[in-house]
C-alpha positions as CSV (number, residue, x, y, z in Angstrom):
1,X,67.8,7.9,9.3
2,X,66.9,5.1,11.7
3,X,64.5,2.5,10.3
4,X,61.2,2.0,12.2
5,X,61.4,-1.4,13.9
6,X,57.6,-2.0,14.1
7,X,55.9,-0.4,11.1
8,X,57.2,-0.4,7.5
9,X,58.3,3.0,6.2
10,X,56.9,4.6,3.0
11,X,58.8,7.8,2.0
12,X,57.1,10.2,-0.3
13,X,59.6,12.5,-2.0
14,X,57.2,15.4,-2.5
15,X,53.8,16.4,-1.2
16,X,50.9,14.8,-3.1
17,X,47.2,15.6,-3.2
18,X,44.5,13.5,-1.6
19,X,44.7,11.2,1.4
20,X,47.5,8.7,1.8
21,X,45.7,5.6,3.0
22,X,48.2,3.1,4.3
23,X,47.1,1.8,7.7
24,X,49.8,0.4,9.9
25,X,52.5,2.1,7.8
26,X,54.8,5.0,8.9
27,X,54.3,7.5,6.1
28,X,56.7,10.4,5.8
29,X,56.5,13.2,3.2
30,X,59.5,15.4,2.3
31,X,57.5,18.5,1.5
32,X,56.0,20.6,-1.3
33,X,59.1,22.2,-2.6
34,X,61.5,20.3,-4.9
35,X,64.4,19.3,-2.7
36,X,68.1,19.0,-3.7
37,X,69.1,15.5,-4.6
38,X,71.4,15.1,-1.5
39,X,68.5,16.1,0.7
40,X,66.3,13.5,-0.9
41,X,68.9,10.8,-0.6
42,X,69.1,11.5,3.1
43,X,65.3,11.6,3.4
44,X,64.7,8.2,1.9
45,X,67.1,6.3,4.1
46,X,65.5,3.4,5.8
47,X,62.5,3.2,3.5
48,X,60.6,0.0,2.7
49,X,58.9,1.7,-0.3
50,X,59.6,5.1,-1.9
51,X,56.9,7.1,-3.7
52,X,59.1,8.9,-6.3
53,X,58.3,11.8,-8.6
54,X,59.3,12.0,-12.3
55,X,61.9,14.5,-11.2
56,X,63.7,11.9,-9.0
57,X,66.6,10.1,-10.6
58,X,66.2,6.5,-9.3
59,X,69.6,5.0,-9.9
60,X,72.2,3.0,-8.0
61,X,72.9,6.0,-5.6
62,X,69.2,6.4,-4.9
63,X,68.7,2.7,-4.2
64,X,71.8,2.5,-2.0
65,X,70.6,5.6,0.0
66,X,67.2,4.0,0.6
67,X,69.0,1.0,2.2
68,X,68.6,-2.8,2.3
69,X,65.0,-2.7,3.4
70,X,63.8,-1.2,0.1
71,X,61.2,-3.4,-1.5
72,X,59.6,-1.1,-4.1
73,X,59.6,2.3,-5.9
74,X,56.1,3.6,-6.8
75,X,56.6,6.3,-9.4
76,X,53.9,9.1,-9.2
77,X,53.8,9.3,-13.1
78,X,53.0,7.2,-16.1
79,X,56.5,7.7,-17.6
80,X,59.5,6.0,-16.0
81,X,62.5,7.3,-17.9
82,X,63.7,8.6,-14.5
83,X,64.2,5.1,-13.2
84,X,67.0,2.6,-13.9
85,X,64.9,-0.5,-14.2
86,X,68.0,-2.7,-14.5
87,X,69.4,-1.4,-11.2
88,X,66.1,-2.0,-9.5
89,X,65.9,-5.5,-10.8
90,X,69.4,-6.3,-9.6
91,X,68.3,-5.4,-6.1
92,X,64.9,-7.1,-6.4
93,X,63.2,-3.8,-6.0
94,X,59.7,-3.7,-7.6
95,X,58.8,-0.6,-9.7
96,X,55.3,0.6,-10.4
97,X,53.7,3.6,-12.2
98,X,50.3,5.2,-12.5
99,X,49.2,4.5,-16.1
100,X,45.5,5.1,-16.1
101,X,45.1,8.1,-13.8
102,X,46.9,10.5,-16.0
103,X,45.1,9.8,-19.2
104,X,42.0,12.0,-19.2
105,X,43.7,15.0,-17.5
106,X,46.6,15.0,-20.0
107,X,44.3,14.6,-23.0
108,X,42.3,17.6,-21.7
109,X,45.6,19.5,-21.5
110,X,46.5,18.7,-25.1
111,X,43.2,20.3,-26.2
112,X,43.7,23.3,-23.9
113,X,47.0,23.9,-25.5
114,X,45.7,23.2,-29.0
115,X,42.8,25.6,-28.7
116,X,45.0,28.3,-27.1
117,X,47.4,28.1,-30.0
118,X,44.9,27.9,-32.8
119,X,42.9,30.9,-31.6
120,X,45.9,32.8,-30.1
121,X,44.3,32.9,-26.7
122,X,47.3,33.8,-24.6
123,X,48.5,36.4,-27.1
124,X,45.0,37.9,-27.1
125,X,44.8,37.8,-23.3
126,X,48.0,39.7,-23.1
127,X,46.8,42.2,-25.7
128,X,43.9,43.1,-23.4
129,X,45.7,43.0,-20.1
130,X,48.5,45.3,-21.2
131,X,46.1,47.9,-22.3
132,X,47.0,47.5,-25.9
133,X,43.3,46.7,-26.8
134,X,42.2,50.0,-25.4
135,X,44.9,51.9,-27.2
136,X,44.3,50.1,-30.4
137,X,40.6,50.3,-30.5
138,X,38.1,47.7,-31.8
139,X,39.7,45.1,-34.0
140,X,39.2,44.8,-37.7
141,X,37.9,41.6,-39.2
142,X,41.4,40.7,-40.6
143,X,43.2,41.1,-37.2
144,X,44.1,38.4,-34.7
145,X,43.2,35.6,-37.1
146,X,43.8,32.1,-36.0
147,X,43.4,28.6,-37.4
148,X,40.4,26.3,-37.5
149,X,40.2,22.6,-36.7
150,X,37.0,21.4,-38.3
151,X,37.7,18.6,-40.8
152,X,41.5,18.9,-40.3
153,X,44.0,16.1,-39.9
154,X,45.3,15.1,-36.5
155,X,48.5,13.0,-36.2
156,X,49.0,11.1,-33.0
157,X,52.7,10.1,-32.4
158,X,52.6,7.3,-29.9
159,X,49.3,5.2,-29.9
160,X,48.9,4.7,-26.1
161,X,46.1,5.5,-23.7
162,X,46.7,9.3,-23.8
163,X,47.1,9.4,-27.6
164,X,43.8,7.5,-27.9
165,X,42.0,9.8,-25.4
166,X,43.3,12.8,-27.3
167,X,42.2,11.5,-30.7
168,X,38.8,10.6,-29.2
169,X,38.2,14.3,-28.3
170,X,38.8,15.3,-32.0
171,X,35.6,13.7,-33.1
172,X,33.7,16.8,-32.1
173,X,35.7,18.7,-34.7
174,X,35.2,16.0,-37.4
175,X,38.9,15.5,-37.7
176,X,40.6,12.8,-39.6
177,X,43.1,10.9,-37.4
178,X,46.4,9.4,-38.4
179,X,48.7,7.6,-36.0
180,X,52.3,6.5,-35.7
181,X,53.1,3.4,-33.8
182,X,55.5,0.4,-33.9
183,X,52.6,-1.9,-34.3
184,X,49.0,-1.8,-35.5
185,X,46.4,-0.7,-33.0
186,X,42.9,-1.9,-33.8
187,X,41.5,0.4,-31.2
188,X,42.6,3.3,-33.3
189,X,41.4,1.8,-36.6
190,X,37.9,0.7,-35.6
191,X,35.0,3.1,-34.9
192,X,34.7,5.7,-33.6
193,X,38.2,6.9,-34.7
194,X,38.6,5.0,-37.9
195,X,42.2,6.2,-37.9
196,X,44.9,5.3,-40.4
197,X,48.4,4.1,-39.5
198,X,51.2,6.0,-41.3
199,X,54.9,6.4,-41.0
200,X,56.1,9.5,-39.2
201,X,57.3,11.1,-42.4
202,X,53.9,10.5,-44.1
203,X,52.0,11.8,-41.1
204,X,54.1,15.0,-40.7
205,X,53.5,15.9,-44.3
206,X,49.7,15.5,-44.0
207,X,48.9,16.7,-40.5
208,X,47.4,20.0,-39.5
209,X,48.1,19.1,-35.8
210,X,50.9,16.9,-34.5
211,X,50.4,15.6,-31.0
212,X,53.3,13.9,-29.3
213,X,52.6,11.0,-26.9
214,X,55.5,8.7,-27.2
215,X,57.7,7.8,-24.2
216,X,61.3,9.0,-24.0
217,X,63.8,6.4,-25.2
218,X,67.1,6.5,-27.0
219,X,65.1,6.0,-30.2
220,X,62.6,8.9,-29.6
221,X,65.0,11.5,-28.3
222,X,64.8,14.4,-30.8
223,X,62.3,12.4,-32.8
224,X,60.8,15.7,-33.9
225,X,63.9,17.5,-35.2
226,X,64.7,20.1,-37.8
227,X,64.0,17.7,-40.7
228,X,60.6,16.9,-39.2
229,X,59.6,20.5,-38.9
230,X,60.6,21.1,-42.5
231,X,58.2,18.3,-43.5
232,X,55.3,19.9,-41.8
233,X,52.8,22.4,-43.2
234,X,53.3,26.1,-42.6
235,X,49.8,26.1,-41.0
236,X,50.6,23.1,-38.8
237,X,50.6,23.0,-35.0
238,X,52.8,20.9,-32.7
239,X,51.6,19.9,-29.2
240,X,54.0,18.1,-26.8
241,X,52.6,16.7,-23.4
242,X,54.9,13.6,-23.4
243,X,58.5,14.3,-22.6
244,X,60.5,17.4,-23.5
245,X,63.5,15.7,-25.2
246,X,61.3,14.0,-27.8
247,X,61.3,17.5,-29.5
248,X,64.5,19.2,-30.5
249,X,63.7,22.6,-28.9
250,X,66.5,24.5,-30.8
251,X,64.9,23.3,-34.0
252,X,61.5,24.2,-32.7
253,X,62.6,27.8,-32.0
254,X,63.9,28.1,-35.5
255,X,60.7,26.6,-37.0
256,X,58.5,29.0,-35.0
257,X,60.6,32.0,-35.7
258,X,61.0,31.3,-39.4
259,X,57.3,30.4,-39.9
260,X,57.9,26.8,-40.9
261,X,54.9,25.9,-38.7
262,X,52.0,28.1,-37.4
263,X,52.5,27.4,-33.7
264,X,53.2,25.1,-30.8
265,X,52.0,24.2,-27.3
266,X,54.4,22.7,-24.8
267,X,53.7,21.3,-21.4
268,X,57.2,19.6,-21.2
269,X,60.7,20.8,-21.9
270,X,64.1,19.4,-22.7
271,X,65.8,20.7,-19.6
272,X,63.0,21.2,-17.1
273,X,62.5,23.5,-15.4
274,X,64.7,25.5,-17.7
275,X,63.1,26.6,-21.0
276,X,65.0,26.8,-24.3
277,X,66.4,30.3,-25.0
278,X,64.1,32.0,-27.6
279,X,60.9,30.2,-26.8
280,X,59.6,32.8,-24.3
281,X,60.1,35.6,-26.8
282,X,57.7,34.1,-29.3
283,X,54.0,34.8,-29.5
284,X,53.2,31.6,-31.5
285,X,54.0,29.1,-28.7
286,X,52.0,28.5,-25.5
287,X,54.0,27.2,-22.5
288,X,52.8,25.4,-19.3
289,X,54.9,24.0,-16.5
290,X,54.3,20.2,-16.9
291,X,50.8,20.2,-15.4
292,X,49.2,17.7,-17.9
293,X,47.6,15.6,-15.3
294,X,47.0,18.5,-13.0
295,X,43.3,18.3,-12.4
296,X,42.6,17.6,-8.7
297,X,40.5,14.5,-9.5
298,X,43.2,12.8,-11.5
299,X,46.0,13.7,-9.2
300,X,44.1,12.3,-6.3
301,X,43.5,9.1,-8.3
302,X,47.3,8.9,-8.8
303,X,47.7,9.1,-5.0
304,X,45.2,6.3,-4.5
305,X,47.0,4.2,-7.1
306,X,50.5,4.6,-5.5
307,X,48.9,3.6,-2.2
308,X,47.5,0.5,-3.7
309,X,50.8,-0.4,-5.3
310,X,52.7,0.3,-2.1
311,X,50.3,-1.8,0.0
312,X,50.7,-4.7,-2.4
313,X,54.4,-4.5,-2.3
314,X,54.5,-4.5,1.5
315,X,52.1,-7.4,1.6
316,X,54.2,-9.4,-0.8
317,X,51.6,-9.6,-3.5
318,X,51.8,-8.6,-7.1
319,X,51.0,-4.8,-7.6
320,X,48.5,-3.8,-10.3
321,X,50.8,-1.5,-12.1
322,X,54.2,-3.2,-12.1
323,X,56.7,-2.1,-14.8
324,X,59.8,-3.8,-13.3
């Protein structure tokens, strides 16, 4: 693809919401549907900046395909496990993300999943829609019982912005907050959370809700495994809105099927968009298709943020959200 000789080129690998405001820049967007990798590599040729999605593998082949004019990659996500930072650094390609814009929407999603699991909302909805409610008749007081959250213990695994926002929402239920992190976080331990830092093992044994917020690294892959599930209470609930491979999904299927835990809510999966065999057969898990930040307001803020980052890169100034 021939490079524009006058205006710099910003290539967006998938349609994004909101207005892309980059005056004097040639902006091209690949489209709404997820493209095959070879199609994407052809599309980004001649780019000065690429706006990538978390589904794009930004590696040597990607950088080579973009060409020698590439100055930056602006990831439309907070996570960046899809990007080879060392390869970008070797080519002096700047990498940015969108750390703040996803916080509130994803924390809301945690609670949407949590409430759906605790009160069996999806299962109950299906019970009504399939006509089973009409056939069954009015429920007895011991049917369709769920869990309560008031005064329970919430474990935050990964004490970043989203973990904090999730914990903050627990105040309305009077929950006690524990957190797992590599270092102490005073923001968690001071009011209003007054949280306690624990080891993962300690937290899993005490928690009624385990909410995963850690990034995906070699150390966190399958952090929540079979041994972790066996430490948890039979009444406990797992929520994962971080990255799928942090949870061993085969072990999760076993834990849900055998009743080691009460339920789970997942917005992310190990092999997206594929879902682990067995999960969809279970009533005690709620599944959503990686839409944690998917409120219009926050996705449009992400668009504004990648525009600011791209503009800074093209102007040769330091972008606000540089990660590499």
